[in-house]
N, C-alpha and C positions, 0 to 999 in steps of 0.2 A: 722043790729044792728044800734042800734040808738047813737045817741052823742046827750050832753050836757053838755052846757058850764056855769061856775059860775067865780068868779071874788075868787079868795084866795090869802092869801101872803105869801110867805115864807123867812123867814128872817133867813140868817146863818145855812140854812138848815135843819130848824123848821116849820112845817103849823104854822101861826100865827094866822091868820086870814082865814074864810070860809065865802060867801056871800051866800050862801043857804045851807040849809039841805041837808045832806049827805046821801042814805043810806045805812042799816049794811050789814053788810059782806068784805070782800075785791075789792078794786078795780082798775082797771089796767088803767094808768090813762099816759097822750102823757101831759108834760109842754112844749108849745113852751112863749118864752118871747123876749125882746127886747132887743140885743146889740148895741151900738151905741158909735163909737170910737169916742176919744178924748173926752169924758163926764166921770165924776165922776160917781162912786153908787151912792154917797151923795145927790143926790138932793133933794130941798125944796120940800115941797109939792104945795109951790107957786109955782114955775119951772113946776112942771110938767102939773097943770092946766093951768098954760094960754099959757105953748105948746098947749095945746088941748083944750083950750075958743073958739076956731072956728067954734067947733063941733053942740053946743048950744048955742043957739042965748041968747042974753043980760045975758049973764053970770060975772060975779066979780070973777075973780082969787080969792084974797086976803078973800072977802066973805066965798065963797066955802074951801077955804085949812082952817080956824078957822074951819068951822062948821065938817068937815070929822076928824078932829085931832080930837075934843072932841068927836066925835062918837068912834073913835078908843081906846079912852083914858077911856071910859066909859065902853066899852064892856075888855079890858084887865086888870079893876081892880077885 
């Protein structure tokens, strides 16, 4: 069996964003997500990008957060 990994956002039990086109029909999926004790669920995009900014060289968290927010808002309008 082959596996494909795509990014998705599920908010309040509803699928809000899918990063790639999904095939037609029913999908059997496994959701894997991180739980961090002591942190609230309502993290800002700036915080998340700042925590992961070491992965990509020369990443500016503030600019990336603004760019992501603008893309998300365009997709949900």
